[in-house]
C-alpha positions in Angstrom: -17.7 -1.2 199.7 -19.7 -2.6 196.7 -21.5 -0.8 194.0 -25.1 0.5 194.0 -26.8 -0.8 190.9 -30.2 -0.3 189.4 -32.0 -2.3 186.7 -34.8 -1.0 184.5 -38.0 -2.7 183.3 -37.4 -6.3 182.3 -40.9 -7.4 181.1 -40.2 -11.0 180.7 -37.0 -10.7 178.7 -35.1 -13.3 180.7 -32.1 -13.9 178.4 -31.5 -10.2 178.1 -31.7 -9.9 181.9 -29.2 -12.7 182.4 -26.8 -11.2 179.9 -27.0 -7.8 181.7 -26.1 -9.5 185.0 -23.2 -11.1 183.3 -22.2 -7.8 181.8 -22.2 -5.9 185.1 -20.2 -8.7 186.7 -22.4 -8.7 189.8 -20.7 -9.7 193.1 -22.0 -10.1 196.6 -20.6 -6.8 197.9 -22.9 -5.0 195.4 -26.5 -3.9 196.2 -28.9 -4.3 193.3 -32.2 -2.5 193.0 -34.9 -3.4 190.5 -37.5 -0.7 189.5 -40.2 -3.3 188.9 -42.1 -4.6 185.8 -40.5 -8.0 185.8 -43.5 -9.6 184.0 -45.8 -9.2 181.0 -45.3 -8.8 177.3 -42.0 -10.6 177.0 -41.5 -14.4 176.5 -40.4 -15.6 179.9 -41.7 -13.8 182.9 -41.4 -17.0 185.0 -37.7 -17.2 184.1 -37.1 -13.7 185.2 -38.6 -14.3 188.6 -36.8 -17.6 188.9 -33.5 -16.0 188.2 -34.1 -13.2 190.7 -35.0 -15.8 193.4 -31.9 -17.8 192.4 -29.7 -14.7 192.9 -31.3 -14.0 196.3 -30.8 -17.6 197.3 -27.1 -17.4 196.5 -26.7 -14.5 198.8 -26.8 -11.5 196.5 -28.2 -8.3 198.0 -31.4 -7.4 196.0 -34.2 -4.9 196.4 -37.2 -5.8 194.2 -39.7 -2.9 193.9 -43.2 -3.2 192.6 -44.2 -2.0 189.1 -47.6 -1.3 187.7 -47.6 -4.7 186.0 -47.1 -6.5 189.2 -49.9 -4.4 190.7 -52.2 -5.3 187.9 -51.5 -9.0 188.4 -52.2 -8.7 192.2 -55.4 -6.6 191.5 -56.6 -9.4 189.2 -57.0 -11.6 192.2 -59.6 -9.3 193.9 -61.2 -7.0 191.4 -63.6 -8.0 188.7 -62.4 -5.9 185.8 -58.8 -5.9 186.8 -58.1 -9.3 185.1 -59.2 -7.9 181.7 -57.0 -4.8 182.3 -54.1 -7.0 183.0 -54.7 -9.1 179.9 -54.8 -5.9 177.8 -51.4 -5.0 179.1 -49.5 -8.2 178.4 -50.7 -10.4 181.2 -51.4 -13.4 178.9 -47.7 -13.9 178.2 -47.1 -14.1 182.0 -49.8 -16.7 182.5 -48.4 -18.7 179.6 -44.9 -18.7 181.0 -46.1 -20.0 184.4 -48.5 -22.5 182.7 -51.6 -21.2 184.5 -54.9 -19.6 183.6 -55.0 -17.0 186.4 -52.8 -15.5 189.1 -54.6 -17.8 191.6 -52.5 -20.6 190.1 -49.2 -19.1 191.2 -47.2 -21.3 193.5 -46.6 -19.8 197.0 -43.0 -18.6 196.5 -44.0 -16.6 193.5 -47.1 -15.1 195.2 -44.9 -14.2 198.2 -42.4 -12.6 195.9 -45.0 -10.4 194.2 -47.0 -9.5 197.4 -43.8 -8.5 199.3 -42.5 -6.0 196.7 -42.2 -2.5 198.3 -43.1 0.7 196.4 -39.9 2.5 197.1 -36.5 2.5 198.7 -35.2 5.8 200.3 -31.6 6.4 201.4 -29.5 9.4 202.1 -28.4 9.4 198.5 -31.4 8.4 196.4 -35.1 7.4 196.2 -35.9 4.6 193.8 -39.5 3.9 192.7 -41.1 2.4 189.6 -42.6 5.4 187.9 -41.9 8.6 189.8 -43.4 10.7 192.5 -46.3 13.1 192.9 -44.6 16.0 194.4 -48.0 17.8 194.9 -49.0 15.2 197.5 -48.6 16.1 201.1 -46.4 13.0 201.4 -45.2 11.8 197.9 -44.1 8.5 199.5 -47.6 7.8 200.6 -49.1 8.1 197.1 -48.7 4.5 196.0 -50.7 4.8 192.8 -48.4 7.6 191.6 -45.3 5.7 192.5 -46.3 2.9 190.0 -48.3 4.9 187.4 -47.2 8.5 187.1 -45.6 10.0 184.0 -44.3 13.5 183.1 -44.2 14.7 186.7 -42.7 18.0 187.9 -39.9 17.7 190.4 -39.6 19.4 193.8 -35.9 19.5 194.5 -36.4 20.8 197.9 -38.3 17.7 198.8 -35.5 15.5 197.4 -33.0 17.4 199.5 -30.0 16.4 197.4 -31.2 12.8 196.7 -31.3 11.4 193.2 -34.7 10.1 192.1 -34.3 6.9 190.0 -37.2 5.3 188.2 -38.4 3.4 185.1 -41.9 2.9 183.7 -41.8 5.3 180.7 -39.7 3.9 177.8 -36.9 6.1 176.5 -34.6 5.6 173.5 -31.0 4.7 174.3 -29.6 8.2 173.5 -32.1 9.8 175.9 -31.2 7.3 178.6 -27.4 7.6 178.4 -27.3 11.4 178.0 -29.0 11.9 181.4 -27.2 13.9 184.0 -26.9 12.6 187.6 -28.7 15.6 189.0 -32.4 15.4 188.0 -34.5 12.3 188.0 -32.9 9.4 186.1 -35.1 7.1 184.0 -33.6 3.7 183.3 -36.4 2.2 181.2 -34.9 1.6 177.7 -38.1 -0.2 176.5 -36.3 -3.5 176.4 -39.4 -5.5 175.4 -40.0 -3.2 172.4 -36.9 -4.5 170.8 -38.3 -4.4 167.3 -40.2 -1.1 167.7 -38.1 1.8 166.6 -35.7 3.4 169.0 -36.3 1.1 172.0 -35.0 -2.3 172.8 -32.3 -1.9 175.5 -32.2 -3.2 179.1 -30.2 -0.8 181.2 -28.4 -1.0 184.5 -27.3 2.2 186.3 -24.1 1.9 188.2 -24.6 4.8 190.6 -21.2 4.3 192.2 -19.4 4.6 188.9 -22.0 7.0 187.4 -22.4 5.0 184.2 -25.0 3.2 182.3 -24.6 -0.4 181.3 -26.6 -1.6 178.3 -27.7 -4.9 176.7 -29.7 -5.0 173.6 -32.8 -7.3 173.6 -31.7 -10.8 172.7 -35.1 -12.5 173.6 
């Protein structure tokens, strides 16, 4: 049996991402879950997606969830003001890395990647989403907006029924990440792309099997 591994928000930090994969010594018996936000703000969003596609092509088991930044990019294709919102949230760096002026210029493999990202994965042991869950909803797993945007949510442990909720989206300093217990929700967003902004700047993987956090400081 391999490990169950989870990677936080990458935001275009491709070299840091590659270093983390090297650090965790990923093998093909492992299952790797990404909480989304592969793109925007960082220097090489295209490189991040290329590397994920390369790992998948080589036969590694990957689950690539959708983050709010992927959603903003997809929305920019169909909603008038959505392009401006995406640009305000780091979308320009993504367009530059792909060498295009709008998401319409994405080649088919990239568009398929983004459009096929699920909002969550649920197993007997955990639920993984990008941002969290709205436990006030009749069905938290039907509230897609909350799964990619929510912050500071209250948790209904009876709904989780013993499952661990794993998410990213809200940056935390490294001490706050590594001090988390494996009981309540676990946030694995170390604010990697904010490497020069105070307490942030780490990309984290969570090894749920070994119950440990694996950290790489931003090198992009």
